[in-house]
N, C-alpha and C positions, 0 to 999 in steps of 0.2 A: 223263810228268808225271802225278801223281795227287794228289788232295786227299782225305784219309781221314775228314774230319769229317762230321758230320750224318748218321750212319747209313750209307748206301750210298756207297762210294767213287766219286768222279767224277774224270775226268781226260781225258787224250788218249793212248790206247794204240793205236799204229799197227802193223799187221801186213800182210805181203805174202801174198796168197791166190792161189797159182799155178794152182789147179784150178777157177776159176770157169767156169760154163758159157758165159759171154760176157765179154769184156774190158770193164771199166767204170772210169770215172774220176770219183770224187766229190770232187775237189779235192785229192787226195793224190798223184796219179799213177796210171797204169793198174794195176789190181788191188791197190792198197793200200786196206785197209779200216780203220776206226776202231771199236774196241769200244764207245766211248761215243756213237757216231753210228749207232745202229741204224736201219736202213731196211727197209721192206717193198718187195719187187720183185714185180711181177705175173708169174705163170706163164701163158703164152699158147700155145694150140695152133697148128697149121699153118694153121687157118682164121681166126686172129685173135681167137679167143674166150678169155676169161679162164677158166682152169682151176684157179687157186689162187694162192698167194703164198708167198714165201720171205722169212724174216727174216734180214737180213745185218748184219754188224758184227763179230762174233767169227768169224774164219775157221774155227775148229774147232767152232763151236756154231751153225751155221745150222739154222733150223727151217723145215720145209716143211709147208704146209697145202694140202689139196686142196679145191676147191669142189665139194661134193656136195649136190644138192638145195637150193641157196641158202645152205648153211651151210659154214663152213670147218672141216675135219676134220684134226687133226694126223696127219701121216705118221709111220711108224716107232714107233707107240705113244707118242708124246709126250703129256704131259698138260697142257701149256700150252694156253690157249684163245685163239682169235682170232675177233672178231665185227666186223661192219660195220654201222653204223647205217643206218636205213631210207632216209636221204637219200643214202647211199653217199659220205659226205664224210669220215668219221672211222672208222678201224680202232681196236679196243681189244684189246690183248694182256694177258692175265693169266698170270703165271708161278707156279711152285710156291712161291715165297717170299712171295707176297702182293703183289708189285709189279704195278702197272697202268701200262702204257705206251700212249699214244695216238699215232696216226700219221695224216698227211694221206691222204685217199683218192687213188686213182690218177688221177682227173681234175683234181686240183689242180696249181697251178704247181710247188710243192715236193713233187711226187708221192712218196708213200711215206715222207716224212721224219718223224722224231719231232717231236711237238708238245710233249709233257711226259711225265714219269714220276713216279708217286706211289709211294713205297716203303711197306713195311708199317708204318713208324713215322709215316706221313702227311707225310713231307718231300717236297715237290714240286720237281722239277728241270724247268725250262721253257726252251724255245728262245724268247727274247724278241725277237730280231731275226734277219733273214736277211742273208747276204752279198749283195753287189751283183748276183751272178748269179741270185739268187732261189731257189737250189737247195741251198745249204749254210748251216749256222748262222753267224750273225754274232756272237751272244752267247748264252750259256747261263747261267741263274741258278738259285740255290736259296737259301732263307733258313731260319734255325733260331732258335728262342727257347730259351735255356738255362734252368736252374732258377731263376736270379736275375732272369729277365725280359729279359736282354740279347738283342737281335736282331742276328744276324750275317747279312749278305747276301754271298754268295760268287758270283763270276762268272768265267767263262772267256770272254775276248774274242778272236775270231779275225780275223786280217788275211790278205788274199789278194793275190797278184800275178798279173797276166795273162801267160800264156805268150806269148813273142814269136812263135814259129812257129805255134802252134795256136790261140791266143786263149782258151785254157781258164784259168779262175781256179783257182789252186792255193794251198794254205795256205802262208803264209810265217812267221807268228808266232802264238803263243798266249800271252795275258797273263792270269795268275791275279790276281784282285783280291778283297779282303775289306773290308767296311764294317761297323762295329759301331755300333749305335744311331744310324744316320744320319750318322755322322761322315765324315771324309775317306777 
């Protein structure tokens, strides 16, 4: 499912990533990733020290950053930049197209989860609520004003069901909603 309006497309594109370094389940099932749910994952050495971060979401487009002298340096000559604010609560990723994505710090409840993305046209896509497990998005919204001044708010609302055997919340439905000028 994808919505192409408002500059950058947004939707729910799920892919299976069979070659992850460790099996993970972010509400889609083990090793299923969602391109529109980018997440930062810490890279930890055998002593438990943070050595870097990996951006996950698109299984073919993971970005690795090494922590060198307090700065995150892109691996494999990538030119995207990753910074961490001084309070170590928000990561900021800037890509080649001028998009800026902010992520929760690793000490937060929703560790490494996207907070918002501002594209080059200044359209902001934000996680406005979390799922009951506190780790997955409950609703993602963006808004846009057209040339006539009409404001459209678009949202994807996610619903989850708890697995009977393992108790893990997994995605059951995604609802695309649009509201124009505050209407229904």
